[in-house]
C-alpha positions in Angstrom: -2.0 188.4 252.8 -2.8 186.4 249.7 0.1 188.1 247.9 2.4 187.2 250.6 1.4 183.6 250.6 1.6 183.4 246.9 5.2 184.8 247.1 6.1 182.2 249.8 4.7 179.3 247.8 6.4 180.4 244.6 9.8 180.6 246.4 9.2 177.1 247.9 8.3 175.7 244.5 11.5 177.2 243.0 13.7 175.5 245.7 11.9 172.2 245.2 12.4 172.3 241.4 16.2 173.2 241.9 16.7 170.3 244.2 14.7 167.7 242.3 17.4 166.7 239.7 19.8 165.8 242.5 17.1 163.9 244.4 15.9 162.1 241.4 19.4 161.1 240.1 20.6 159.9 243.5 17.4 157.8 244.0 17.7 156.1 240.7 21.4 155.3 240.8 21.9 151.5 240.8 24.9 151.5 243.1 24.4 148.5 245.5 23.7 145.6 243.1 26.5 142.8 243.5 28.4 142.4 240.3 30.8 139.8 241.5 32.9 138.6 244.5 36.1 136.7 245.0 36.9 135.3 248.4 40.2 133.3 249.2 40.0 131.3 252.3 42.7 130.6 254.9 45.7 129.0 253.1 47.1 125.7 254.0 50.4 127.2 255.6 48.4 129.3 258.0 46.1 126.4 258.8 49.0 124.0 259.4 50.8 126.5 261.8 47.7 127.1 263.7 46.9 123.4 264.3 50.3 122.9 265.9 49.2 125.5 268.6 46.5 125.0 271.2 42.9 125.6 270.3 43.0 128.8 272.5 45.8 130.1 270.3 43.8 129.4 267.1 40.7 131.1 268.4 42.7 134.1 269.6 44.5 134.3 266.2 41.2 134.3 264.4 39.9 137.0 266.9 42.8 139.2 266.1 42.5 138.7 262.4 38.8 139.6 262.5 39.6 142.6 264.7 42.2 143.9 262.1 39.8 143.4 259.3 37.1 145.2 261.1 39.3 148.2 261.8 40.3 148.2 258.2 36.8 148.2 256.8 35.7 150.9 259.3 38.5 153.2 258.2 37.4 152.7 254.5 33.8 153.5 255.3 34.8 156.6 257.3 37.0 157.9 254.6 34.5 157.3 251.9 32.5 160.3 253.0 35.5 162.5 252.0 37.1 160.6 249.2 36.2 158.3 246.3 39.5 156.2 246.6 41.7 155.2 249.5 44.4 152.6 249.7 45.8 151.8 253.2 47.1 149.3 255.5 45.7 148.7 259.1 47.1 146.4 261.8 50.3 145.4 263.5 53.2 143.2 262.7 51.2 140.0 263.2 47.8 140.9 261.7 47.8 143.6 259.1 45.2 144.2 256.3 46.1 146.1 253.2 43.7 147.1 250.3 41.7 149.9 249.0 38.2 150.9 248.0 37.0 152.9 245.1 33.8 154.5 244.0 32.6 155.3 240.6 33.8 158.8 239.9 30.6 160.4 238.6 28.6 159.2 241.6 27.8 161.8 244.4 29.8 161.6 247.7 26.8 160.5 249.7 26.2 157.5 247.3 30.0 156.6 247.6 29.7 156.6 251.4 26.5 154.5 251.3 28.1 152.0 248.8 31.2 151.5 250.9 29.0 150.9 253.9 27.2 148.1 251.9 30.7 146.8 250.9 31.6 146.5 254.6 28.5 144.5 255.3 28.6 142.3 252.2 32.3 141.5 252.8 31.6 140.4 256.4 28.7 138.3 255.3 30.0 136.7 252.1 33.8 136.5 252.7 34.0 136.3 256.6 37.7 136.0 257.6 39.0 135.4 254.0 42.8 136.0 253.6 42.0 138.2 250.6 38.8 139.3 248.9 37.6 141.3 246.0 34.0 142.6 245.9 32.6 144.6 243.1 29.2 146.4 243.4 27.8 148.6 240.6 28.9 151.9 242.3 32.1 150.8 244.2 34.5 148.0 244.8 36.8 146.7 247.6 40.0 144.8 247.6 41.9 143.6 250.6 44.6 141.0 251.7 46.1 140.0 255.0 49.8 140.8 255.1 52.6 139.7 257.4 55.2 142.1 258.6 58.3 140.3 259.3 60.3 143.1 261.1 59.7 142.8 264.8 57.8 145.8 266.3 57.5 147.3 262.8 54.6 149.7 262.2 52.5 149.8 259.3 52.5 153.4 258.3 55.0 152.8 255.3 53.1 150.3 253.2 54.0 151.3 249.6 56.3 148.3 249.2 53.7 145.7 249.6 52.9 143.5 246.5 49.3 144.4 246.7 50.1 147.8 245.6 52.4 147.0 242.7 51.6 148.0 239.2 48.7 145.6 238.0 49.5 143.2 235.1 46.1 143.7 233.5 45.0 140.1 233.9 41.4 139.1 233.4 39.5 138.9 236.6 35.9 138.8 235.6 33.7 139.2 232.5 30.0 139.5 231.8 28.8 139.1 228.3 25.1 139.7 227.5 23.5 136.7 225.8 21.8 138.9 223.3 23.7 139.0 220.0 24.6 141.9 217.7 25.9 139.7 214.9 23.0 140.7 212.6 23.7 144.3 213.0 26.1 145.6 210.3 29.2 147.5 211.6 28.8 146.5 215.2 32.3 145.2 215.8 33.9 148.4 214.1 31.7 150.7 216.0 32.6 149.0 219.4 36.3 149.0 218.5 36.1 152.9 217.8 34.0 153.5 221.0 36.6 151.6 223.1 39.5 153.3 221.4 37.9 156.5 222.5 37.7 155.3 226.0 41.5 154.6 226.0 42.4 158.2 225.4 39.3 159.3 227.5 40.5 157.8 230.8 43.9 159.5 230.5 42.2 162.9 229.9 39.6 162.3 232.5 42.1 161.3 235.2 41.2 157.7 235.3 37.4 157.8 234.5 35.5 157.9 231.1 31.8 157.8 230.3 30.4 158.7 226.9 28.2 157.7 224.1 29.7 156.9 220.6 27.2 156.5 217.9 24.9 153.6 219.1 27.2 152.5 222.1 27.5 153.8 225.6 30.8 153.2 227.3 31.9 153.4 230.9 35.6 152.9 231.8 37.6 153.4 235.0 41.1 152.6 236.4 42.0 151.9 240.0 43.0 155.1 241.8 46.7 154.1 242.2 47.1 153.3 238.6 49.1 156.0 236.7 47.8 157.7 233.6 49.8 155.9 231.0 49.2 152.5 232.6 45.6 153.4 232.8 45.3 153.9 229.0 47.2 150.6 228.5 44.9 148.8 230.9 41.7 150.0 229.1 43.4 149.0 225.8 43.8 145.4 227.1 40.2 145.5 228.3 39.1 146.6 224.8 41.0 143.7 223.4 39.5 141.3 226.0 36.0 142.6 225.2 36.4 142.0 221.5 37.6 138.3 222.2 35.4 137.4 225.2 32.3 139.2 224.2 32.6 139.1 220.4 29.0 139.5 219.4 27.4 140.4 222.8 25.1 143.4 222.8 26.6 144.4 226.1 29.7 143.5 228.0 31.7 144.2 231.2 35.4 143.4 231.4 37.3 143.5 234.9 41.1 143.5 234.7 43.7 144.0 237.4 43.8 147.7 237.5 40.7 148.7 235.5 37.3 147.8 234.1 35.3 148.7 231.1 31.7 148.2 230.1 29.7 148.9 227.0 26.0 148.6 225.9 24.8 148.8 222.3 21.5 150.5 221.5 20.6 149.5 217.9 17.3 151.1 217.9 17.9 154.4 219.8 20.5 156.8 220.5 22.0 156.5 224.0 21.9 159.7 226.1 23.5 161.3 229.1 20.8 160.0 231.5 22.4 156.6 231.1 23.9 155.3 234.4 24.6 151.6 234.3 25.4 148.8 231.7 22.1 147.4 230.6 19.8 150.0 232.1 18.8 153.7 231.6 17.4 156.3 233.8 14.8 158.5 232.1 15.6 161.4 234.3 14.0 164.1 232.1 10.7 162.3 232.1 10.7 161.7 235.9 11.7 165.3 236.5 8.7 166.6 234.3 6.3 164.4 236.2 7.4 165.4 239.7 7.8 169.1 238.8 4.2 169.0 237.1 2.8 167.5 240.2 4.3 169.8 242.7 3.3 172.8 240.6 -0.3 171.5 240.4 -0.4 171.2 244.1 0.8 174.7 244.7 -1.7 176.2 242.2 -4.4 174.3 243.9 -3.3 175.7 247.3 -3.2 179.3 245.9 -6.8 178.8 244.3 -8.3 177.6 247.7 -6.6 180.5 249.6 -7.9 182.9 247.1 -11.5 181.6 247.5 -11.1 181.8 251.2 -9.9 185.4 251.1 -12.9 186.2 248.8 -15.4 184.5 251.3 -13.8 186.5 254.1 -14.3 189.8 252.4 -18.0 188.8 251.8 -18.5 188.1 255.4 -16.9 191.6 256.4 -19.5 193.2 254.2 
């Protein structure tokens, strides 16, 4: 009996240990922190046309726009359980919404799905019925825009000609430069240039995503899913140049361009490792894993010890 229980507990402990790395990594990923948002409100032309109509027409127009946006966001959330990138267009000839979502490539599918669900809630809360919006979280981002389809009765299945999906021009959208300075550290600029140059070729080889450590820097780079490989490398090159100009002496920086983004963090007093997940923070997965495994193992051995004592006591009673 004791041998059987020990075998069962040993198997259970093995299963727990095998599943712990995934559980720890998933729970510690910083995917839902808002990085930035851009919400463009109703433009003057739409507002002027609407005010010439009756209030009922205006209310109905807003309702149909909100309905199209809701359908668009629901579709993105649904697809995020199966894919980490989707561009689409949802609606009709009067109210159509085009755009895409993208998750960070190295995050698990379940985190992607949760992140896009958060995007849906955040976009509704922060941007409302904006004509276009761009929302970036740590683990995913969303871009959408209302479109007008001029052809009467046209369907929205063929959406590849819309300007939202044209090749990006790599213009600067947003930047985050850490206030801490690396000016006193010799060789910082050269090291950053070399690290970001490696990212340029890395995104091409990595199909649009790159994460690696170079000397004392950690770099993460990703292109939007519709950007071709060559354009992706050029976009990261532009982002690297923007980082050198906009965040010259910053110990950490994030550059967001049309089509891609890149982030780097400088660790002057330690070597960055593969447990790093986000710009400015590290996850000590190995230490956490050791603590949890040790705790579980201790509980299992205590249980075995008490069962052993119980079996000895039972034998003594039988005598």
